[in-house]
N, C-alpha and C positions, 0 to 999 in steps of 0.2 A: 275162302272163295274171294276172288278179286271183285271189288266194287267198281263198276264201270263209270268213268267220269262222263257227265253229259256234255262236256266241252270238246272232247276229241273221240275219234273212233276207237272201238275196242281193240283192234289190231295195233293201232298206234300206241295206245296206252300200255298194252301188254309188252310191246317192243321196248318202250321206255323203262318200264319196271324191271324187265329182264336185264337191260343194260345197266340200270341203277344197281341191281343186285350183284352183278358181276364186277362192278367197280371195286369191290372189296375195301371201300372206305366210306366213312360217314361223310356225307356231303351237305354242307350248309350253303343254301342259296341266298345271296344278299341282293336285294333290289334297291338301287340308288335312283335318285332323280328328284326334281323339284316337286313341291306339293301340287297335286293335280295332274301329274304325268300318267297316272294309272297304276301306280305300284300296288295299291290295295286290291284293285280289280284283278290284275294279273296274278298276284300272290294267292288270292282266293281260288282262282281257276287252277293254278299250279298245285295247290294243296290237294284239290280233288284228284287231279290227274296223277300226281306222284305219290299220293297217300302219305303226305308229310304234314305235320302241324304248321299252320300259318300263324306266326307270332308277330303281332303289330304292337310296338311300344306305345303307339297312340291309343290303341284299344285297351291296353293294360292300364294306362294312365286314366283313361275315361272311366274304366271300371272302378278305380280308386276314388275318382271324383264322385261318381254316382253313389258309392258306399259311404262317402263323407269321411274317409280316412285322413290322417294328418298329411300323408303324402299327396292325397287327392286335393286337399285344400291348398297346399303350397303350389302344386303343379298347375292348378286352375289359374292362378294369378299370372303365371308365365304364358300359358297357352292363350288366354284371352287377349294378351297384349302382342301376340305373334312372336313371342320369344321362345328360346329353347329352354327346356327344363335342365337343371344342373346335372352333370354327368354322374355324380355319386348316387343320386336317386334313380336314374335310369339303369345304371349298371347293377345295382343291388336287386332291383326288380327283375331284370332280364336274367341274371345268373340263376336266380331261384326258379324261374320258369323253365329254362333249358335243361335244368338238372332233372326234370321229371322223366319218367319212363318212356313217354311217347316221343321224346326227342332223340332217343338212342340211335335211330336209323337215319337221323338228319332232320332238318327243319328249314323253314323259309322265313327270313327276316325282312320285315317291311317297315321302313322308317328308322332303321338302325343299321350302322352307326350314322350319326349326323355331324360329328366333328372328328378331327384327326385324333384327338385325345381318346375319344370313345373307341375308335378303330384300333388304336394301339393297345388299349386296355383289354379290349375283346380278344385281340390276337394272342395276348399273353395267357388268356384264360383257356384258349383252345387246346385240346389234346393233340398228340402227335399224329393220330390216325384220322384227323378231321381235315377235309379239303374244302376250301371256299371256292365258290363260283359266283362272280359278281356281275350283275347286269345294271347298266346305266340307262334308264329311260329318260329321254330328253324331249323337250317341248318348249315352244316360244312362250314368253311371258304373257302376251295378249291372249293366246289360246288357253293358257293356264287360268287366267282371270275369268274367261268365259266359262270354262268348265266348272271351276269351284263355286262361282256365284250361283250356279244352278244345281249344286249338289245337295242331296238330302241324306240323312243318316237315321236308321231306326233307333229310337230312344231305348228300346229294350235289348236288342241283340247286336246292335252296331252294324247291321248290314248296310252296304252303300247303295245309293240310287242316284240317278241323274235325270232331271226333268226332260231332257232331250234324248240322250243316248240310251238310257236304261231306266225308264219311268216305271213306277209300281203299277200293278194291274188295277188297284183301287187307289184313287187319289188320296194321298196323305197317310196310307197304311202300308205296313211291311207285308210283302208277299209270303214271307216265311212264318212270322209269329203274330202278325196283325198288330204289331206295335205302332205307335204314332211316329211319323217321320218328322224330323226337325232339321233346321239349318243350324249348323254349328256356328258359334260366335266367331270362330276364326275363318269362316267362309264368307264373311263380309268383305267387300272390295278393298276397303282401307286396310283391313288387317291382312288380307292376301298380299298386298304390295309390301307390307312390312315383313311378312314371312319370306317373300322372294328376296328382299334385301338381306335378310338374315342368312338365307340359303347361299346366296352368292358369296357372302363374306366367310361363312363358317363351314358350309357343307360342300360346296363345289370343289374345294381342294382335295376332297376324297378321291375324285376322279384321277387326279395326278398320282395320288398314293397307290391306288389299285392298278393304275396303268403300268406300273413297273412289273406287274405279274402278267402271265399269259392267259389268265382266266377271266379278264374283264372283257365284256361284250357291250358295245354301244348299240342301243335300240332306239330308233327314231319313231316317235309315237304319233305323228300326224298321219295316221292310217287307222283302219278299223281295228277293233279289239281282237278279232279273229286273225288278222294279218300279223299283229304284234305277237299274239300267242304262237302262231306258226313259226315265226322267226326264232322265238325263244326256245320252243321245243326242238327245232332242228339243231340249234346250238347245244342244247343240253344232251341230245343224243350223241353228238360228236364228242363232247367233254366226257361223258360216261364211258364211251369206248376208249378214249385216250387214257383214262384212269385205270382201266382194265389192263392196259399194256405196261403200266408203271411197276 
């Protein structure tokens, strides 16, 4: 039985799932964009709608940090300084995750790849029957700083909140698991600006890399979450139908 997503109508979701099924290919959806553009929010909604796992390298890293693994200890030093975690750590972690059974129909990548070397290494790992669809979520630096400085995250389940746009029902507590909400160290303004500098230097060139393909879609995010979602779903419907014809 199909589980209806709370973010789009049942007929729309059924139409998308049918188009997805008829595409006859495993589709990986990659969300690009600077920190704070809404990748995590949209990926979570798309995961519900398309019934595909949402894989955030950031969440995987934070899980290791919480568990106190060696990877987590090393990664925390980079994250707290607004730097990128080395590729080999990211890739090993990611490849193990996407090898699981729940990723066979496809999955949604949030926060990966972040560098050209990551993108090229990931492409080499993909099988022949896997198709990438890439979305670039763009937003101005000042709006990003405004968004991130008011962002909170559940300490237990990593659910995202925003004090203005998507506040919790109870102040300081997660709606889902009632865990405590915290502000991540990398959501402080000084660290945000460092992260944006890193993004411009190392991640923005990915737009040029993926622009060479016909599957890159630019999404301007200075609009409501619903409007961004509608634009994404319309594009995915078109892409799924085009894959059916290949």
